[in-house]
Structure formats: C-alpha cells, structure tokens
DOVO-339728 format. One record per residue (C-alpha): residue in one letter; x, y, z. Coordinates in steps of 0.1 Angstrom, whole numbers, padded with zeros to 4 digits, always signed. Each point is the difference from the previous one (the first is absolute). Layout:
<sites>
AXYZ
...
</sites>
This chain:
<sites>
M-0064-0225-0152
P+0002-0026+0028
L+0031-0010+0019
S+0024-0019-0022
E-0006-0038-0002
G+0037-0005-0007
C+0010+0014+0034
R-0011-0022+0030
A+0005+0007+0037
S+0020-0028+0016
E+0002-0016+0034
R+0034+0015+0008
P+0001+0026+0028
P+0002+0036-0013
E+0035+0014-0002
F-0014+0035+0005
D-0027+0014+0022
V-0011+0025-0026
L+0007+0005-0037
V-0005+0036-0012
V-0003+0007-0037
G+0010+0035-0011
A+0027+0022+0015
G-0016+0034-0006
P-0006+0021+0032
V-0029-0021+0011
G+0017-0034-0005
A+0033+0012+0015
T-0018+0014+0030
A-0020-0033+0004
A+0033-0020+0001
L+0016+0023+0025
L-0031+0000+0023
L-0002-0038-0002
S+0037-0003+0008
R-0007+0021+0031
Q-0026-0026+0010
G+0029-0025+0002
L-0010-0017-0032
K+0021-0014-0029
V-0010+0018-0032
A+0007-0004-0037
L-0005+0030-0022
V+0000-0004-0038
E+0002+0029-0025
K+0000-0001-0038
K+0022+0031-0003
A+0038-0002+0003
R+0002+0034+0017
P-0023+0026+0017
T-0023+0020-0022
R+0015+0030-0018
H-0034+0016-0005
P-0015+0023+0028
A-0035-0017-0002
A-0014+0005+0035
H+0014+0030+0018
V-0025+0011+0028
I+0011-0016+0033
N-0022+0009+0029
G+0009+0003+0036
R-0017-0033+0010
T+0021-0019-0025
V+0032+0016+0013
E-0013-0009+0035
I-0003-0036-0010
W+0035-0001-0014
A+0012+0017+0032
G-0014-0031+0019
L+0024-0021-0021
D+0030+0024+0002
P+0000+0036+0011
E+0031+0006-0021
L-0018-0012-0031
A-0029+0023+0007
Q+0023+0030+0005
A+0020-0008-0031
V-0033+0000-0020
L-0008+0035+0014
D+0035+0012-0006
A-0002-0011-0037
G-0034+0016-0007
M-0017+0034+0002
S-0019+0003+0032
V-0028+0024+0009
T+0022+0016+0027
E+0030+0007-0021
G+0005+0035-0015
A-0030+0014-0019
L-0032-0021+0006
P-0008-0020-0031
S-0028+0012-0022
I-0019-0011-0031
E-0003+0024-0029
W-0020+0003-0032
R+0018+0019-0028
T+0000+0005-0037
S+0035-0014+0001
L+0026-0004+0027
L+0015+0033-0011
G-0033+0015-0010
R-0030+0016+0016
L-0012-0011+0035
I-0037-0010-0001
G-0003-0008+0037
S+0016-0020+0028
V-0009-0019+0032
D+0023-0005+0030
I+0002-0035+0013
I+0002+0015+0035
P-0025+0028+0004
E+0007+0026+0027
P+0033-0016+0010
E+0003+0020+0032
T-0030-0018+0015
F-0004-0031-0022
L+0036-0012-0002
P+0005-0006+0037
R-0032-0021+0000
I+0013-0021-0029
L+0033-0005+0017
A-0018-0011+0032
Y-0017-0029-0020
S+0033-0020-0001
Q+0037+0005+0007
W+0005-0010-0036
R-0012+0022-0029
S-0010-0004-0036
T+0024+0005-0028
H+0003+0002-0038
L+0025-0026-0012
G-0001-0018-0033
Q+0000-0038-0001
H+0033+0000-0019
R+0017+0014+0031
L-0021-0018+0026
E+0003-0035-0014
P+0038-0003+0002
M-0002+0009+0037
L-0024-0028+0006
W+0020-0024-0020
D+0031+0008+0021
A-0020-0007+0031
L-0011-0034-0015
R+0035-0010-0008
A+0012+0008+0035
D-0027-0023+0015
C+0013-0035+0005
S-0035-0014+0004
I-0010+0010-0035
A+0010-0020-0031
F-0002+0027-0026
L+0000-0013-0036
T+0001+0024-0029
E-0005-0008-0037
A-0024-0026+0014
E-0035-0005-0014
C-0027-0021+0017
V-0013-0019-0030
E-0021-0027+0017
V-0017-0003+0034
A-0019-0027+0019
Q-0012-0004+0035
D-0016-0026+0023
K-0012+0002+0036
A+0035+0002+0014
S+0022+0021-0024
V+0005+0018-0032
M+0025-0011-0027
A+0012+0024-0027
T+0021-0006-0031
I+0026+0028-0003
R+0017+0006-0033
R+0034+0018-0001
P+0024+0005-0028
D+0021-0030+0008
E-0024-0023+0019
L-0036-0012+0007
K-0006-0007+0036
T-0029-0006+0024
L-0006+0017+0033
H-0022-0012+0028
A-0016+0023+0025
S-0028+0000+0026
Y-0016+0031-0015
M+0005+0023-0030
I-0006+0038-0005
A-0006+0011-0035
A+0013+0036-0003
D+0007-0002-0037
G-0018+0031-0011
A-0032+0012-0017
N+0004-0026-0028
S+0006-0027+0025
T+0007-0034-0016
L-0007-0018+0032
R-0034+0016+0004
G-0008-0013-0035
K+0011-0035+0009
L-0022+0001+0031
G-0030+0010-0021
I-0006+0031+0020
E-0017+0028-0020
M+0004+0038+0005
K-0032+0021+0002
G-0002+0037-0010
P+0003+0025-0029
V+0028+0008-0023
L+0003+0038+0001
A+0026+0010-0025
H+0030-0011-0020
N+0032+0021+0005
A+0034+0004-0015
S+0029+0011+0022
V+0036+0010-0003
F+0028+0002+0026
F+0026+0026-0011
K+0028+0023+0011
A-0001+0037-0010
A+0027+0026+0008
L-0023+0028+0013
P+0014+0030+0018
E+0007-0007+0036
E-0025+0027+0011
V-0028-0015-0021
E+0005-0035+0013
R+0002+0013+0036
Q-0032+0019-0002
A-0019-0026-0021
A-0030-0017+0017
L+0001-0036+0009
L-0027-0006-0027
T-0010+0024-0027
W-0031-0006-0021
I+0007+0013-0035
Y-0029+0015-0020
N+0008+0014-0034
S-0015-0004-0035
D+0028-0025-0009
F+0004-0021+0031
V-0020-0009+0031
G+0013-0022+0028
P+0019-0001+0033
L+0037+0008+0004
I+0016-0015+0031
N+0032+0015+0015
H+0024-0027+0012
Y+0028+0025+0006
D+0036+0000-0011
G-0013+0006-0035
D-0022-0031-0001
W-0037+0003-0012
I-0029-0021-0009
L-0025+0012-0026
M-0033-0018-0008
T-0029+0005-0024
P-0031-0021-0008
Y-0006-0016-0034
A-0026-0021-0018
P+0012-0036-0007
S-0023-0002-0030
V+0020+0028-0016
H+0035-0003+0014
S+0022-0029+0011
P+0030+0000+0023
D+0023+0001-0030
D-0013+0034-0010
F+0015+0016+0031
T+0036+0002-0013
E+0029+0019+0014
A-0004+0026-0026
W-0038+0004+0008
W+0008+0003+0037
K+0029+0025-0004
Q-0024+0023-0020
N-0027-0003+0026
I+0023+0004+0030
R+0012+0033-0015
L-0037+0011-0004
A-0008-0010+0036
I+0031+0018+0014
G-0004+0030-0023
D+0035+0000-0015
P+0003-0010-0037
D+0038-0004+0002
L+0002-0019+0033
P+0026-0029+0000
V-0018-0032+0011
E+0012-0035+0009
I-0026-0027-0002
K+0006-0026+0028
S-0030-0023-0005
R-0035+0002-0016
G-0031-0022-0001
T-0037-0002+0002
W-0023-0012+0028
V-0037-0004+0008
M-0017+0020+0028
K-0024-0023+0018
S-0021+0000+0031
H+0001-0038+0006
I-0003-0021+0031
A+0004-0038+0001
E-0032-0019+0007
R+0019-0019+0027
Y+0033+0005+0017
S+0011-0036+0003
K-0004-0036-0012
G+0011-0027+0023
R+0035+0008+0012
I+0007+0027-0025
F-0008+0037+0008
L-0001+0031-0023
A+0016+0032+0011
G+0005+0035-0014
D-0008+0006-0037
A-0007-0037-0004
A-0030+0005+0023
H-0010+0035-0009
A+0009+0025-0028
F-0009+0037+0007
P+0003+0031-0022
P+0031+0019+0010
T-0022+0030+0010
G+0008+0000+0037
G+0031-0022+0002
Y-0017-0029+0019
G+0013-0030-0019
L+0034-0006+0015
N-0012+0011+0035
S-0030-0023-0001
G+0022-0029-0010
I+0025+0006+0029
A-0030+0000+0024
D-0012-0032-0015
V+0031-0020+0008
H+0003+0017+0034
N-0034-0014+0008
L+0008-0034-0014
A+0035-0007+0012
W-0006-0001+0037
K-0030-0023-0005
V+0021-0024-0021
G+0027+0001+0026
A-0025-0008+0028
V-0014-0030-0020
L+0034-0014-0008
R+0011+0003+0036
G-0031-0017+0012
D-0014+0030+0018
A-0030+0002-0024
M-0021-0023-0020
P+0000+0003-0038
W-0035+0015-0002
V+0015+0032+0015
L+0015+0006-0034
D-0036+0005-0014
T-0001+0033+0019
Y+0026+0014-0025
E-0026+0004-0027
V-0027+0010+0026
E+0021+0028+0013
R+0019+0012-0031
K-0025-0002-0028
P-0023+0027+0014
V+0030+0023+0003
A+0008-0007-0037
E-0036+0008-0010
T+0002+0033+0018
N+0033+0009-0016
A-0012-0010-0034
A-0031+0021+0003
Q+0020+0030+0011
S+0026-0004-0027
E-0028-0002-0026
A-0018+0030+0015
N+0033+0019-0002
Y+0003-0009-0036
R-0035+0011-0008
K+0003+0032+0020
M+0028+0012-0023
D-0029+0007-0025
L-0009+0029+0022
V+0031+0017-0012
S+0002-0012-0037
Q-0037+0006-0007
H+0007+0037+0000
V+0019-0005-0033
G-0024-0026-0014
L+0018-0032+0010
N-0011-0029+0022
S+0013-0034+0009
G-0027-0018-0021
G+0008+0018-0033
L+0030-0021-0010
A-0019-0032+0011
R-0029+0010-0023
L+0024+0006-0029
D+0017-0034+0006
K-0034-0017+0000
I-0010+0017-0033
M+0033-0009-0017
S-0001-0036+0011
R-0033-0007-0018
P-0010-0001-0036
P+0003+0019-0023
F+0030+0016+0016
S+0016-0033+0010
W+0000-0010-0037
I+0022+0031-0008
Q+0038-0003-0001
K+0017+0010+0032
A+0018+0030-0015
T-0034+0014-0012
R-0015-0006+0034
Q+0028+0019+0016
R-0005+0030-0023
I-0037+0001+0008
A+0007-0004+0037
E+0026+0028-0001
R-0025+0024-0016
L-0025-0008+0026
R+0026+0004+0028
R+0010+0034-0014
R-0036+0011+0000
A-0006-0012+0035
M+0031+0018+0013
R-0008+0034-0016
G-0013+0013+0033
L+0035-0003+0014
K+0013+0028-0022
R-0021+0024+0020
L+0024-0006+0029
E+0028+0017-0019
V-0019+0032-0006
R+0004+0030+0024
D-0035+0015+0002
R-0030+0002+0023
V-0016-0032-0015
A+0032-0019+0007
E+0002+0013+0035
T-0036-0011+0007
L+0008-0034-0014
L+0031-0003+0022
A-0019+0010+0031
G-0026-0027-0007
M+0027-0026-0005
N+0019+0011+0031
A-0032-0003+0021
A-0004-0036-0013
I+0037-0007+0008
Q-0007+0008+0037
E-0025-0029+0000
Q+0028-0024-0008
R+0016+0000+0035
D-0012-0035+0010
H+0019-0013-0030
F+0033+0010+0015
G-0005+0000+0038
A-0022-0029+0011
F+0012-0004+0036
G-0031-0020+0010
I+0009-0026-0026
E+0036+0001+0010
F-0005-0007+0038
G-0037-0003+0006
Y-0009-0034-0016
H-0013-0024+0025
Y-0009-0037+0002
A-0031-0021+0010
S+0004-0037+0004
D-0001-0028+0026
L+0035+0012+0011
I-0014+0034+0010
L-0022+0002+0032
S-0022+0030-0010
E-0019+0021+0024
K-0037-0006-0001
G-0020+0030-0011
K+0031+0020-0008
K+0016+0010-0033
P+0035+0013-0002
V+0003+0037-0005
I+0029+0003-0024
G-0007+0032-0020
D-0016-0003-0035
G+0022-0030-0009
I+0014+0019-0030
S+0017+0034+0006
E-0005+0002+0037
Y+0015-0024+0026
R-0008-0001+0037
P+0024-0022+0021
T-0020-0024+0022
T+0005-0033+0019
S-0034-0012-0011
P+0002-0038-0008
G+0010-0006-0036
C+0019+0033-0003
R+0037+0007-0002
L+0016+0007+0034
P+0005+0038+0002
H+0036+0012+0000
G+0012+0016+0032
V+0031+0004+0021
V-0001-0019+0033
W+0024-0009+0028
Y+0010-0037+0000
E+0027-0014+0023
G+0015+0034+0005
Q+0001+0010-0037
E-0021+0020-0023
K-0015-0023-0026
A-0025+0004-0028
T-0031-0023+0004
H+0008-0019-0032
E+0035-0007+0011
L-0015-0021+0028
L-0019-0023-0023
D+0011-0036-0004
P-0001-0017-0035
R-0009-0034+0016
Q-0021+0009+0031
Y-0030+0020+0011
V+0010+0029+0022
L-0022+0012+0029
F+0006+0037+0007
V-0007+0009+0036
C+0007+0032+0020
A+0031-0003+0023
Q-0014+0026+0024
K-0029-0023+0009
Q+0025-0025+0015
V-0022-0030-0008
N+0017-0034-0003
W-0011-0007-0035
R+0025-0029-0004
E-0018-0019+0027
L-0034+0008-0016
V+0013-0012-0034
G+0015-0031+0015
A-0032-0010+0016
T-0017-0003-0034
D+0020-0031-0010
A+0000+0016-0035
H+0015-0019-0029
I+0004+0032-0021
A+0033+0019+0001
L-0007+0029+0023
R+0023+0026+0016
P-0010+0027+0025
V+0017+0033-0006
E-0002+0026+0028
V+0004+0036-0013
G-0001+0033+0017
Q-0008+0035-0009
E-0003+0033+0018
D-0032+0016+0011
D-0031-0013-0019
S+0019-0008-0032
W-0007-0037+0005
S-0037+0007-0002
K+0004+0022-0031
L+0021-0025-0019
F-0018-0032+0009
E-0034+0015+0005
L-0004-0019+0033
S+0003+0005+0037
E+0033-0010+0017
A-0017-0032+0010
G-0006-0009-0036
C+0020-0021-0025
V+0004-0004-0037
L+0008-0034-0017
V+0019+0005-0033
R+0007-0026-0027
P+0034-0005-0015
D-0010+0021-0030
G-0008+0030+0022
H-0038-0002-0001
V-0020+0000+0032
A-0017-0033+0008
W-0018+0010+0032
R+0000+0028+0027
S-0015+0006+0034
D-0005+0032+0018
T+0001-0017+0035
L+0020-0026+0016
P-0017-0033-0009
E-0005-0028+0025
V+0020-0031-0006
S-0031-0018-0012
E-0008+0028-0025
F+0035+0001-0013
R+0001-0037-0004
R-0032+0002-0020
V+0016+0026-0023
I+0031-0021-0005
L-0022-0031-0004
R-0015+0015-0031
L+0034+0007-0015
D+0014-0033+0013
L-0028-0020-0015
A+0005+0020-0032
F+0036-0010+0000
S-0005-0036+0013
G-0028-0008-0024
A-0013-0024+0026
V-0036+0006-0006
S-0021+0011-0030
A-0009+0037-0005
E-0036-0008+0010
L+0010-0015+0033
R+0025+0028+0006
A-0027+0025-0004
G-0021-0019+0024
I+0027+0000+0027
V+0008+0037-0001
G-0032+0013-0015
</sites>
C-alpha cells in the first residue's frame, strides 16, 4: 500500500525534529536518545497505558549500558527491578515433566561461575537481567514524561503519512481530535505488524516457524517452589508441551504451539488454559488467576529495506526473530542507538543526510546474524524432543495436511477431533518419562546430553557485545579482521575498528571512570594515554576538522593501557558517539597523517564530494 494520497507534506517548517511512532521499549528509547541529541521529539502511541503483558523479558548488558548512557539511575532501576545473573542462585533453564514433576535435565546460563562469571562482569559495568516488559515499560514511560523535549501522546494512532524532500507529515487520530504533525524525520517503531511499514510498501522476508498460544497468569505456589524454580522451564508431558517462564512474585507465562487450520484464538479460553496450566505445573487443584491470553506468530523476518525517504524502521518493525535467544528487544535498542546520533548530526548540520544510509548498512547484517542464530536455537530444540518422537516440523506438517482437501472440507469440530487423536499418538513417547526403569533412565540421559547442547540459546555473549559494523563511517584496517570470539557464545573485547569500545576502568581528571562513561552522545571521542604527555589538543586543532571531536586523556597503571586498548602508549582510539571504534593507531601519527584520517571522516560528514572522489583522495 503506498503512502496515503490524502495526506500531503506542506511547505510549513517542521514543528518537530523527529516523530517516533510506537512507545514500546524501542520507540521509548529512540525518543529519549533523540532528546539527548538536543532534538525536539514527538512520540505517539496507540495504547493509553503501558503494556500489562510481559512480552519481551530478556534484557542484555549492552542494552542496560545504552540506557545508562541516558541516565545511570534508569539503568540501575532496571537492574533493581529484574533478576540479574549475579543475584543469589545463578539462573538456570530446566526441562521437566511438570514444574513439580521429574527433572529431565538443566543447563546453567553461567557455566563454571568461579571462572566464567568474573569474565562476564568484566565485559561491562552493567549486566543482563530478566525483567518482563510489563514492568519495564512503565519505567521508560516515566522517563519520557519527565523529559520536556518529548511531546508524548498516548491513545494516538498514526493513520496517514506523507513526505517530501524536506519533511514528513502525519495525521494522528486521538479519541477527541484529528491532528497533523510535521517532522524532519520519522522512526517507525510500531511493532512486528507495523502499519507504517505497510504504508511504505516495504516487505518482510523470511519463514513463519510456528503459531503459538500464550497465557499470563498468577498462581499461588509454595514460596520454596517459586524460589527454587528456574527462570524458564520446558514442560514435556503427554498432555502438554511448551515453555513456562517465571516472572516472580507469582507471575508466570505459559506457551504452547498450535495449528491454525485446526484451532483459532477463540479456542484458547480461560477454562482451557486453567486446565493446561495445572497440567504444566503438576497440581490439579492449583488456584489460578488469568491475567491475559492471546496468540502470536513466530517468524524469522527481516525487512527488505530499513528506510524509505525520511522514514526509518526500527525494532520489530524492521526484524522479527523467534524468541529463542531473546534478541528482539535488544536488537531494537541497538538499532535506535545507531540511528539517533546520526539523525542528530544531520539535523545539527554536522553531517550530510547520506550518512543516514549507513543505518541499514550497519544494522541489517547484525539483524541477519541474530535471526539466523534465533532460528538455529529453535531448530536445535529438536535435539531434545526427538528422543521422545517430537520435532518442530511435526505440527507444521499437520497444519499443512488439515488446511487442504479433503480435510479442509470437514467441519472444524471434526478436524479438531482428528487432530487431537494424531496429537495423542505423537505424544505417546512422553509417557516413558514418567516411568522409573532402566529404559527411562537411558532416555533421560540422552535428553540431558542434548540439553547441554542448548547453551548458546541462553548465553550468547558474542551476540550481546561482539557485533561490529562496516561502513564508510568505519576506517577499517587493511588486511586485518577483528578478532571478537566466535560472534555467538564467545566475546573478545577489542578496539578493532567497527567493534564496541571495551569496558575498562581508567583515571580521568583525578577520578576513576568506566570507559563508556567518557563517551559523548554528540561527539567523537579520541582516547589517548595521559602518561605519554602528548599535546593531542594541538594535534586535533591543526586538522581544521568540521566534525565534533574531543580528545580524552586517560591514565592507567603499569601496562593496563596496552591491555585495554591493545595499543602502545603512543597510540590512540577514535570512538563514535554510539561507542563503536571508528579508527585506531598504534603510534603517534604525524599531523599530515592525522589530518588525512580526519579528512575521511570530515568528508563523510560534509558530503562535499562524491564517494568515488572521496575514495580517490584517501585511497
């Protein structure tokens, strides 16, 4: 569907710098980041209040680090509200016949905590946490309402949008009014079923993996059971299969797959869920309160493009991953972190608009990696379930059969009875898990071995911190590739161009500071060694650079500078506002060489010459 013909951009100057559509975690973070760029932001959201459903709940350390760049108190409040890897018993994932039933196997998120945990805590001063979106979103909304640079409109739906070469105009419908908003740019963070993406005519590419029903409920379990329950428990019994997520304080999410040719959302009633919750928990008399329920489609989709004109897609509007890995929310936060400083630079006149093209160039490959890993995690679950005769494709095959003649001609109730008999037959192997004999023990041993292969599903530190960028805004080192670990479970901090600046504690102006505390949301930062006593300010001043650039002299004892920055004390590291390294040098550059480096960035920001000419100048 094209942009609405009834909504035309006008000649009037934009009243807002950026209009953000969608106030979920990604849209809310985008608005806060843009405000920190000194921009005037409008944020519109269809809902009247924050979501009451947990939805996304895995928040990684890099995401908390980004929020800390906005407000350390906000980041700390998120950690205080969630369940962190360093609090009490280390979180684990379990496979059981029911929550109160037999343990099939488990995997610790942090293996060998005595040696591995210190390494993880050294990756960032901020750690990952488990916090449902129903608790996170109100915190972000409070931050939005406290920011005078953000016009936050709830119960506001963007129904029409148009753009020209200078601005975007959106028609916003609220319960008591229809109004138009003008902005220089728009960010569509309106979710996996993005209306704006449809209006832009941007397609999503990738497979549909499953259809799922889910329920959010409260159950009064004994305190000891809830305290010892895993963060996530995969339930495998002959009546129910699916994940049970512990949101603490008696709150739980339970999910199960279904075939849409056999069942519809209306079939998953409160009575149906209460019966199956009790089967999953293992208590037939358990009192249960249903808070919300619904259905959703598990996809591995990526937008064919991330923008059209002055409108950019972010978060689930740009990519929808399976939840196996918890990469969705975190990828969306990194999207807008990448985009916000570039939009700010363009609107301040520090950068030409083509710099915004690097948003897709840098972020789409990251989404492709995360989608592939999420899908691999989903498929790898078959290593466990195949021991009892189940696999991820079985229900899809049933759905395909039931959606075609002659079964599609049969009444729905009859199709459901046929499907139920087939389901019972397929799940007979699960009854073996309840038996206490040598055959069952052998089966459990095989499943537990497969469970140990699931670790990347729950502890992908390479994906969390190790993603890196390649674009015209990164001055890569010829003949060198960054050594970052395996990019999935392993992470190796490095100052290689394109990578995230490593976390470390340094001395700056007589105080201990974390490296990421010294970043600037509107400027490049040049890290140099204070012990070398080089007048870097004079060197930077001699370049006549138009880009915003600030030297930061930091000190460390012994050879820790070399270990942290991977350079001699004469070296330097140039870091972008989003914390990614743009360039580094192991030796003190001559003024002419340094000017040549800055020229590349300056030309990138000034847009004074074409890409071909720029390549010829610096080649």
